[in-house]
MDAnalysis code that builds the backbone (N, CA, C; Angstrom):
import MDAnalysis as mda
import numpy as np

u = mda.Universe.empty(177, n_residues=59, atom_resindex=np.repeat(np.arange(59), 3), trajectory=True)
u.add_TopologyAttr("name", ["N", "CA", "C"] * 59)
u.add_TopologyAttr("resid", np.arange(1, 60))
u.add_TopologyAttr("resname", ["MET", "ARG", "TRP", "TRP", "PHE", "ARG", "ILE", "PRO", "ALA", "PHE", "GLU", "ALA", "GLY", "LEU", "VAL", "SER", "GLN", "PRO", "LEU", "LEU", "GLN", "SER", "ALA", "PHE", "ASP", "SER", "VAL", "ASN", "ILE", "ARG", "ASN", "ASP", "GLY", "GLU", "VAL", "ILE", "THR", "ASP", "ILE", "ARG", "ASN", "VAL", "ASP", "ASP", "ALA", "ARG", "LYS", "MET", "ILE", "LEU", "PHE", "LEU", "GLY", "PRO", "ARG", "LEU", "LYS", "VAL", "MET"])
u.atoms.positions = np.array([
    [147.917, 195.949, 291.222],
    [149.121, 196.556, 290.785],
    [149.174, 195.344, 290.090],
    [149.625, 195.565, 288.721],
    [150.059, 194.600, 287.852],
    [151.430, 194.409, 287.764],
    [151.950, 193.088, 287.933],
    [153.220, 192.946, 287.653],
    [153.583, 192.099, 286.341],
    [154.493, 192.224, 286.130],
    [154.752, 191.780, 284.117],
    [156.489, 191.145, 284.584],
    [156.612, 190.042, 284.783],
    [157.805, 189.458, 284.697],
    [158.442, 188.039, 284.151],
    [159.965, 188.100, 284.149],
    [160.226, 187.126, 283.208],
    [160.809, 186.138, 284.142],
    [160.919, 184.261, 284.568],
    [161.158, 184.032, 285.578],
    [162.193, 183.299, 284.868],
    [163.800, 183.378, 284.656],
    [164.543, 182.421, 284.143],
    [164.180, 180.946, 284.394],
    [164.123, 180.448, 285.523],
    [163.561, 179.095, 286.178],
    [162.596, 178.948, 285.055],
    [161.384, 179.641, 284.873],
    [160.473, 179.020, 283.986],
    [160.794, 179.121, 282.543],
    [161.319, 179.895, 282.172],
    [161.664, 179.849, 280.718],
    [162.642, 178.664, 280.427],
    [163.660, 178.409, 281.465],
    [164.623, 176.783, 281.315],
    [163.758, 175.567, 281.803],
    [162.466, 175.456, 281.879],
    [161.888, 175.053, 282.233],
    [161.672, 174.312, 283.373],
    [162.603, 174.838, 284.797],
    [161.942, 174.411, 285.736],
    [161.167, 174.783, 286.533],
    [160.212, 175.837, 286.152],
    [159.321, 176.031, 286.781],
    [157.946, 175.592, 286.214],
    [157.172, 175.058, 286.324],
    [155.882, 174.505, 285.521],
    [154.967, 175.762, 285.586],
    [154.160, 176.093, 284.288],
    [152.799, 177.066, 284.515],
    [152.064, 176.517, 285.729],
    [151.301, 175.056, 285.855],
    [150.714, 175.216, 286.958],
    [151.191, 175.165, 288.344],
    [152.364, 174.951, 288.658],
    [153.142, 175.164, 290.021],
    [153.069, 176.905, 290.379],
    [153.249, 177.515, 288.735],
    [152.968, 179.183, 289.307],
    [151.689, 179.393, 289.597],
    [150.887, 178.981, 288.683],
    [148.919, 179.153, 289.149],
    [148.898, 178.469, 290.205],
    [149.125, 177.503, 290.786],
    [148.897, 177.086, 292.682],
    [149.055, 177.714, 293.462],
    [150.435, 178.851, 292.840],
    [150.950, 179.854, 294.083],
    [150.086, 181.181, 293.822],
    [149.609, 181.366, 292.625],
    [148.936, 182.818, 292.874],
    [147.178, 182.410, 292.469],
    [146.777, 183.448, 292.401],
    [145.381, 183.789, 292.260],
    [145.121, 183.537, 290.652],
    [145.836, 184.807, 289.979],
    [145.682, 184.824, 288.752],
    [147.402, 185.056, 288.272],
    [147.358, 184.117, 287.425],
    [148.584, 184.304, 286.631],
    [147.984, 184.004, 285.090],
    [148.906, 184.854, 283.998],
    [148.737, 184.669, 282.653],
    [150.413, 184.265, 282.193],
    [150.669, 183.490, 281.587],
    [151.496, 183.517, 280.747],
    [151.473, 183.790, 279.044],
    [152.249, 184.603, 278.761],
    [151.728, 184.836, 277.089],
    [152.625, 184.324, 276.314],
    [152.769, 184.128, 275.231],
    [153.496, 183.494, 274.334],
    [154.848, 183.809, 274.115],
    [155.194, 185.142, 274.624],
    [156.393, 185.528, 274.597],
    [157.372, 185.383, 275.907],
    [156.834, 184.486, 276.734],
    [157.210, 184.055, 277.816],
    [157.127, 185.354, 279.048],
    [156.309, 186.251, 278.811],
    [155.963, 187.258, 279.845],
    [154.899, 186.683, 280.716],
    [155.283, 186.551, 281.640],
    [154.489, 186.126, 283.400],
    [153.433, 187.441, 283.604],
    [152.315, 187.495, 283.570],
    [151.370, 188.688, 284.025],
    [150.816, 188.102, 285.319],
    [150.646, 188.721, 286.429],
    [149.916, 188.220, 287.711],
    [149.611, 190.110, 288.327],
    [148.324, 189.763, 288.820],
    [147.878, 190.894, 289.760],
    [147.997, 191.042, 290.751],
    [148.576, 192.062, 291.430],
    [148.996, 191.805, 292.679],
    [148.102, 192.689, 293.691],
    [147.261, 191.720, 294.292],
    [145.733, 193.149, 295.126],
    [146.357, 193.675, 296.366],
    [147.436, 192.726, 297.257],
    [147.452, 193.263, 298.837],
    [149.128, 193.027, 298.629],
    [149.240, 193.385, 300.172],
    [150.538, 193.192, 300.214],
    [151.031, 191.909, 300.665],
    [149.971, 191.062, 300.827],
    [150.513, 189.346, 301.187],
    [150.371, 188.719, 299.859],
    [149.882, 189.531, 298.849],
    [150.084, 188.709, 297.563],
    [151.459, 188.984, 297.304],
    [152.456, 190.270, 297.642],
    [153.411, 190.682, 296.929],
    [154.602, 190.507, 297.589],
    [154.020, 190.091, 299.419],
    [154.898, 189.246, 299.736],
    [155.315, 187.318, 299.235],
    [153.950, 187.045, 299.275],
    [153.846, 185.468, 299.107],
    [154.841, 185.113, 297.357],
    [154.675, 186.595, 296.672],
    [155.196, 186.427, 295.029],
    [156.686, 186.637, 295.462],
    [157.291, 187.658, 296.466],
    [158.759, 187.562, 296.158],
    [158.989, 185.986, 297.035],
    [158.433, 185.761, 298.076],
    [158.832, 184.542, 298.861],
    [159.023, 183.560, 297.851],
    [158.060, 183.018, 297.035],
    [158.020, 182.117, 296.263],
    [158.911, 182.220, 294.998],
    [159.300, 183.400, 294.674],
    [160.137, 183.138, 293.187],
    [161.515, 184.007, 293.808],
    [161.740, 184.748, 294.824],
    [162.886, 185.291, 295.577],
    [164.019, 185.717, 294.579],
    [165.082, 185.355, 294.037],
    [165.977, 186.021, 293.301],
    [165.715, 185.608, 291.570],
    [164.653, 184.858, 291.487],
    [164.065, 184.391, 290.678],
    [163.519, 185.626, 289.487],
    [162.897, 186.727, 290.192],
    [161.882, 187.435, 289.818],
    [162.505, 188.575, 289.291],
    [161.962, 188.804, 288.281],
    [162.842, 190.185, 287.486],
    [161.418, 190.953, 287.349],
    [161.144, 192.254, 287.846],
    [159.974, 193.179, 287.895],
    [160.128, 193.851, 286.814],
    [159.176, 193.614, 285.303],
    [159.039, 194.549, 284.153],
    [159.097, 195.845, 284.722],
])
């Protein structure tokens, strides 16, 4: 499953790209601010939700 999302904290400069990339195996941040990551299993999805919490907006 591929998730595309915007993180307000990332857009505001509060969460860095290296921090996101260290938390997840596959993260790509596009020029328009969309963050793309592949969720391969339930553990990855839980990690994503716990890490981002309410900052996560799934598109």
